N, C-alpha and C positions, 0 to 999 in steps of 0.2 A: 466282782464280775462287771458291774456297771461301769466302774472306773476304767477297766481294761477296754470295754466297748467304746467308751468315750474317747480314750486315748487313740484307739485305732481310727475312729471317725475323724479326730482332729488331725492325725497323721495323714489320712487320705485327703482331707480338706487342704492341708498345707501343701501336699504333693500336687494337688490339682491347681492350687494358686501359683506354685512355683512353675508348673507347666505352662499355665496361661500367661504368667508374667514373662517367662522365657520366650514364648512366641511373640508376645507384644514387644519385648525388647529387640528381638531379632527383626521384627517388622520395622521398628523405629530405625534401627541401624541400617536396614536395607534402604529405607526411604532416604535417610540422610546420605548414605553412600551414593544412591542414584542421583539425588539432588546435587551432590558435590560433583559427580561425573558430568551431569547435564550442565552445571554451571561452568565447568571447565570447557565443555564442548561449545557452549554459547559464547564464551570468551574467545575461543579459537575462531568461531564463525564470524563474530563481529570484527575481529582483527583482519580476517581474510577479505571481508567485503568493505572495510573502511577505506574510503578514498576521498580525503578532503580536497576541496578545490584550491588551486594555487593562488597565492596573492590575495587571500580573503580574510586576513587576521582580524580586521575590524568587524567584519560581518560575524565571524565566529564568536568574538567576544560579546557582541550584542545578542547573539543567539543564546549563549550560555546565561547571560543575565536574564533573558526572557524565560528560559526554563526555570531558573532559580526563583523568579518572581511569579511563576505560574501565569505568564501572560500569553496572549494569542501568538501562534506561529503559523507561517505559511510554508507549505511543502510543494515541491514540483516533482511529479512522478513521470518518468520517461519510459515508455515501452519501445524497445529498440529491436529492429529486425536486422541482425548482424549477418554478414556474409564473409566467406573466406577472403582475406586480403582487403576487406572493405569495412570501415567503421560502422556503416549503415546509417539509417535515418530514424529519427524518433517518430514513428508512425502514430504513437499515442502520447499525448501531452495532457496531463491532468493537474490542475492547480487545486490544492486543498488548503483551506483556511480553518484552523482548529482553535476554538475559543473554549478553554476549560472552565471559565467563569460562568458561561451560559450553557455549558455542555452541548455545544452545537458545532456543526461543520458545514462549510460551504464548499461545493465541488463544481469546478468549471472545466469542462473538456474543451481544449483549444483545437479548433479544426486545423489539421496539418497543412492545409493549403493557404492559411491566413497570410495575407500580404503585409509584411512588416519590414522595418529596417533592421537588418542584422548588423551589429556593430563591426565595422571594418570590412563589410562585404556589400552593403547597400541593400536595396529593396529586393526581397525574395520570399519564398515560402518559409514559414516559421520552422517547419521540421528540418529544413536544410541546415539550420544552426548547429545541430548535433553533428552532421556530416563535416561541417567546416571546423568545428572547435570543441566537440564533445560536450560533456555536462556543463563545463565552464561557460561556453558561449550560449548554450541553451538557457541557462539560468540568467545570464546577463541580458539576453534578448527578451525574455519574459518580464524581467524586472523593468527594463526600459520601455517596453511596449505598454504595460499596464501601470507603470509608475508606482509599483508596490514592491516591498522587500520580499525576497525568497530566503527563508532561514535555513531550510534543509532540502536536500534532494534525494531521490532514490531512482536508480536505473535498473531495469530488469530486461533481459533479452527474452524473446518470444518463446524460445524453447523452455526457459525457466518458468515462464507463465504457465505452460502446460503442466510441467512437473509440480509446480507449486499448488495448483488447483487440485491435482491428484493427491498430493501429500496431505491436504486437509480434508480429503474425502469428497471433493466436489462441492459445488455451490447450487443453491436453489434460487431461481429468479421467476418473476412473473412476466411472461411473454405476451405482448399486447396484440400480436397477430401472427398467424401461421406463415412460415416461409421455409424455403430450402436454401442451404448454403453448403457448397462442397458436396460431400456424400451424406450429409445429415439433413433430416427433416425436423423442424422445431414447431410443435403444435402450439396453438394459443393456450394461455393459462399458465399455471404453475408447473415448471419443469426443473428437473435436476440435471446438472451438466458435469461431465468429467472434464479433464483438462483440454483434450482435443476439441470436444464439443463447445466448450466455453470460448476457445480461440476463434472457431468458425462463427459462433454466435455474435462475437464482438466485431468481426470483420465485415459482415454483410452490410452493404449500403446501396448496391445497384437496384435492388428490388424493394427498397424502402422509399415510400413517398416523400419522406423527409430527408433522404440522402444522408449526408454526413451527420446531420443532427440526430437522426435515428440511430446511427452507428455509435455516436458519442453517448447517447442515452444508454445503450446496451453496455458500453464500456463501464459507465458509472454504476449500472446495476450489478455487474459482475464484481467490480472492485468493492462496492459496499457489502455485498454478500460474502466476499472473501474475508474482509475485515471482521465481520461478525463471526464467521466460522473460526477464524484464527483466534479471536478474542475469547470465544467460548470453548475452545478446544480442551478436552479433558483426557484424551487417550494418550498416556505417557509413552505408549509403545511406538507411536509415530513421531515423537518429538525429534528423534535423531534423523528421521527422513526429512523433516521440514528443515532442520539445520543444514543438512547436506545440500538440499535444493537451493536454499538461500545463499549459502556460502559460495556455491558454484556459479550463480547466475545474477547476483545482485551486487550493485555498488551503491554506497551511500556515504555521506559525510557525518552520519550519526556515529558517535562512539558509544562504548558500553554504558557510560553514565547517562547519556542523553536517551538511550533506548530504555533504560530503567525508568527514567522520569516520564518518558512518553507513555509507557504502560501504566505507571502509577497515577499520573495526573491528567492525562489527555485521552485515555481510552473511552471515557464516557461521552466524548463528542460524537462518537459513531451513532449514538441513539437518535440524534436529531440532525439529519442531513438535508440540506437544501441545495438543489441543483440550479446552476446558473447557465444561461445560454447566451452566446454572443451573436448578435445579429449583423448580417452583412449581405453581400450579393456576389454570385459567381460571375467572373469576367475573364475573357481571354485576352492575353497580351502577347503579341508575336507568336500566336498559336499555342500558348501555354495557359492552362487554367489556374486562376487564383481566386481566393475568397477575400474580397475587398470589404474591409470594415471601416466605417466612418469614425473620425476622431471622437465624435460625441459618444459613440458606443464604447470605445475604450475608456472614456471618462466615466461612463455609467458603471462599468464593471469595477473601476477603481473605487468609486463611491460605495458600491455595494460591499466590497471586501473590507474597505477601511472602516465602515460603520460596523460591520460584523466583528472586526478585530477589537474595536473600542467598546463594544457592548459589555455591560456588567450585569 
């Protein structure tokens, strides 16, 4: 009698183990299948947004070597307001310097009215470089202005900015003073922003005592918060939404391998962000406003970023 009871218990135990094991196996297969699907989707998205700059083979080889050696890289982010039949202008230009050895990042917002020499065009506002020659001329102009290399670039249109912020569930920033912009009111303190709110938050400058500098600071806030949200993103249900937004609105010269390396070796740099500010003065020339920066200031920024890149 006892042996039959024991056999029944053992059979139930085995059935329970088989049942649990089956669920676990099904879960593993589902995760692997989802991961494979997402990997394919990611590959398709990267292929869609991959847009290498022409005539830059030497720069790409240097960039590949820097990724392999886990050395510092500089990235130029361009926020572009595109219009039908018009390439648009890069109303947002942010230079990032990422040092994986010190796990730190320097972030410089370049005022769009900065008076610089645009190669082949002469002296003009730096954001006009994009209108004249797209990402290629923007990268070249920033490289020559600050005498530093740009290893990668990313361009996003403003509609994509809104959708991207929404796809990661919004961003949280610390607002230093209350203000209104468009149809939104932004109270002082910690606030959570959806895509449309974030765009208005970064556009305000007329009511800011610091003008463009305050605007640039808010841009850096939102970008830093977005990097954090995307890096810590855990909801796989929205991963497809993010890929769709990125694929439709972003161009970059990063390929799949470099993006993998960026996430594996450079993601820690977001934890220590230092913001740089370029000092100059507003001047009107022939009725047009420019932000004029002395050569000594361009040299100072060059020294700051070069020292950051070389730090161990």
